[in-house]
N, C-alpha and C positions, 0 to 999 in steps of 0.2 A: 151840968159837972162835965161834959164832954164840952163844951166850950171852952170850960175850965183848963182842957187838959191840952187843947193846941195852941194855946197862947206859949206856954214853953216853948212848946215843939219851933214855932214861928220865930220867937224872938233868938232861940238857938240857930237855924240855918241864919239868919242874917247877920248873925256872929259871926259868921264862918265864911263869907261870899267876902271877895275880895275886893277891898275897899279901892275908888276908881283914880288913875294917879292926878298928881297935880299936873296943870302943861310944863310950868318947870322940868320935873321927872320927867315927860314924853319927850322934850327937847334932847337931853342928856341923851335917853336912849338912843334916839335919830339920830344924832352925831358919831356916836358908837359905832350905827350897823353902818354908816355914811363912810368912816376911815377904815374900816373892813373892806367896804367892797373898791373903794379908792385903793386900799392896796393891792386887792387880786387885781383891779383894771391898770394896775402900775406893773404887776408881773408878767400880766400877760402878753402887755405894750411892750416889754422888755425882749421876752422871748419871740414876739413876731418883729423885735424891728432887727435881733439881731439873725434871723432868719434873712432877711429881707438883704441885711450887709454883707453877705456869704461874698468873697470878692469871685468874681471869673475867670477860669481856663484859658491863655490866650495856645490858642492853636492855630495850624494850616492849612489850608483844607483845597481839596480839587475835585473839579466838576468832573463826572463820572461817565465815558461816552461810549458809546460803543464802535467796535473797529475790528481789523483784522488780527491777528492773535498766532505767533509762529514762533514754534521750539528751534531751535538750531544744537546740530553735534558740532562742537567745537573739538577741531584739530589741529596740531602745530606738525607744518609740514615744512618744506626746503625749496627753494626756487632752483631749477636746474637747466640748464641749457635743450633743447629740443637735438640739437646738435652739436655734443661736446668731446672729443675725438681728440686720438693722439695719433700721431707724425710720426712712422720709425722708417730707419732703411731697414730693406729688403736684407740684404748682403752686408757683412763685417767689411771694414776698412778705414781708413783715412779720410780724415775734411781737409779738403783743396779748395773749398767756394762754400758764402754763405751771403743766399742772395736776399735775408728778410729776417727783421727784428721783430723782440715783443714789442705787442703795441700796431704793429702792423697790419694792414686789414691785407687780406690776401685771398684769390680766390681759387676756385676748385680744377687740381692739375698743374696749378703754377710749382715750378721750379723751388725749394726753398733751401736745399744743401746737396751740394757734390763732392760725391766723394770720390779716392781715385780710382781710376777704370784705365787706368794708358794700355794695363795687358790686354785688355777685350777691344779696345780701340784699334790696335794695330793688328789685332785678330781680325774686327771687320773689316780695316784697308785692303788686308791678304784679298779675304773672302768678296768682299766689291768686284778687285780686278779679278779673279777667276769668274764674277759675273760679266766682268765685259770681253773675257775671251770668250767662253759660252754663249754669250750674246751674240756674237760675231759669231763663232761655229755655227748657231742657228742660222741664222739669217742666210749665210752662205748654203749651207745645206738644202733648207728651205727652197731659195732660188732654185736649184739644180733638179731638185723632186717638184717645183712646178712646172720646170720645160720635160720631165719623165728623165732625169739625167740622174742613175745612184738607186739605192733603192730603200725602201720605206723604212727597214731596220736601223740606216745610216739616220734619217731624218729623226724616227722617235729615238734614239739615244740622243740626237743633238736636243732633242725639244727636253727628255729628260733630265740631262746634265745643268742643261740652264733654270728649268726648274726648283731643280736641288740647291743649286747654287744662291740662288735667291732665298729660298727657306733658311740657308743656312747663315746666309745677314740678318736674315729678321730674326733669328732665333738670335745671334748675337748683342744686335740691335735691343731685343728685349731684356736678353742678360744685362749688358750694360746698363737699362736706367733701375735694375735694382740697386744700383751702385747714386740713386741719389734718393732726399725724400722730400717727396712733392705733396702738394696742400688735398688729403679727400673732400674737403667742401671750400667750401668759403664762407669767412671769418676773421677777425682777426685771431693773431697769434698771443694769447696768454701768456705760454709760457715755453721757453727758448733756453738754455744756458749751455750752449754747444760752443765750439772755438775752434780757429783753426789750427789742422794737425794733430786734432784727437782721435785717436782712434776709436770707433762705436760700434756695438754690436747691436743685431738684430733683437726688436722687443724692449730695448733697453736705448737710453739718452735722446728721448723721443721731444717733441714739438708740441707743446697741447695747441687746439685751434678752438676755437665758438665761437659758433654765429649767435649773439645777442641778442641778434633783432626775432628770433624766435626763441621763448622765453617759457616754462613748465612748472607745477608747484605737483612735486610728488609728496604723500602721504602714506601711513598705513591705518586702515580704519578698522577698529575693530570690530570682530566676526558677531556680536550682538545688532549691529548696524546692517549685517548680512542685507537683508528683506526689504529694508529702505532706504537704502540709499545704488543708487546705479546711473548709468552712463547717461548723462542730457540733462543731470540735475541741475536745480542753478545753486549755486555757491558765491559767499561772499568769502574776498579773500583779502587781510588786511597784512600789509608789511610793517610793521614797527618801526623796523631803523630809518625805510623811507619815507614814513610819516604819510604813506597811502592807503588805499584801498579803492578797490574793483569789483563793480561782478562779472560773473563768468560761468561756464558748462564741464560739468565732470564728463571730459573727453573719453577714458578708460576707466572702468572698474574690473578690478580681476575677479575670475570666475571661481579659483582655487583658494583654500585657504592656507596660510602659511601654518604647519606644527608647529611651530617654536613659539609665536609671539603671538600665533590664534588672530591673526588680520590677516587683511587682504590688500592691496594696491590702490591707489586711485590718481588720478593725474586730470591737472586743470590746463589750459592753453589758454597763456598768458597775450592780453595783447604787448605788441613791442611799447615799450616806454622808458626811457632814459634811464629814470630813479632805478632801476633794477636790476638787480647784479644777481649772477649764478649763485647759489650754496646762502643765499640771505632766506633768515627764518618766516617761514609766514603762518598767517593765523589762519585754517581754513573754516570756513559756518557755513553748513550743509542743513535746509531747511529739512527736519525729517515731520514737519506737521504744521500744518495751517488749518484755524479755523474762522472763518467768517461772520461778522456784526457778531462779537465776541465782547466781553468787558473782559481790561484785565489792569488789574494795580499795583503798586507799589509795593514791594514784600515787608517795608518797613511798618504799613499802615497794618497791617494782619497780625492779630493777636491769639495766643492759643492758651485755652487751660487745659486740665485733666481730661475734659469729656465733651469740649468743647472749641471750634473756630471761629472767629466775632471779630467786628470791624465797630469803628465809632461813625456816624454822619453827624451832622450838623441840621439838626431840627428845631426851626425857629429859637436857637439861643441856649437850646437846652441838647447834651449830649445823648443820644439814642442809640442803645447797641442793637447790633442785627448780626445774625449769624449767618453764617456763611458756607461753599461747601469749594474749597481748593479745586482748579486741576494744577494742568504742568505749569511749573517755574522756570523763566530762561531770564537771566541778563535784570533782574530787580525788579520783575514783574510776575504776577501772580494770575491765570486766567481765573476768571470766577466763573462756577457752576451754576449758582443759585446763591441767592440774600440778601442781589442787591441789583439794581434797576436803572437805567440809562439818566441824568437826572439828581440822582442823590451828589447831596454834596460829602465826599471823603473826611474824615479828619486825619490828616496825615502825621505832620509833627507834631507833639504835645500829645500825640493817643495814648501815651502809655501813663500817663499822669491824672486820667480821668476816670470818672465811673459815669454808671448810667445813670441821668436823670440831673448831671453836674450843670452849672452855668460854665460857657463858651463863650470864648471873645476871638469871633478871625478875623487875625490881622494877615493876613496873606492868600487869598483865592486862588486860586490859580485855575486857569481858562482853559488851559490846552488837556489833549485826553492823552494819559499813559498808553496808548497803545500804538 
């Protein structure tokens, strides 16, 4: 009886179990799976192909090297002659002779202009006559005194009269010299507008004489640099109009701060250069900070965000962002305190067009340091 019960159960399970597929159905199923896989493979290959085909950005780089970084204080000054004077007459009078002209080189003490001093010349001639008389009287009185003839008072009176007349002549000659204009220095006449017959007064209508062989630069330095700029400091002087530059030293630095401008004056003596002239504008560069074995990079390679300062370097064809700390900046260069090392290939041109990890192509690699 139990065996009869099992038979229907077995027949029912057999009817419910899946029938095996034939080979054609299996092949169709596999081809469907193959198409799905091929589509996925093609999609991944396309994505990988797009990533590999991203164009690289053209950039320029420089090789960072260590060197000296110097920060300068830039000042504007003017060239002046060490000896630049005006020669005047000491007495009023009419010009009777002119012995020099503009552009002429003159020597110290040379007479340039003569004023009318005819009255004084007559007084000198009269005083000279008195000197001759007093000289004769003194000589005769001295001969008598040597022979013990006459009194000592007579001898002293003759001696005093002679000395007095000599002093009078000297005073008149000195007064006559005041009616001429002489050169107080050796140099070149830079300005003279005097004419024969012209009446001039002391302190006016003078002659400018300049010794252009000894020049200096004068400038005013802000009070904030009073502790860093001193006499003897090396400076670079640039004269744009003469297209010239030279190195010199601060020869004078004032100790007193001007109350109005809050600055102090400095002077730099210049060597003799024919292209330089008084009153030319000069740019003075005074070094106030120097550091050896430092790194400096172009300012245009540095980028800033709200929270950081960074640059890009070339690392095997990829842009690598490096965060840096910047020190002093001068002349388009910035001192780098940390973040870079000698040998880094810094991206300069094109740095603003790349991101961290971008492919880059170096089209111009600089070999010189920016120090």
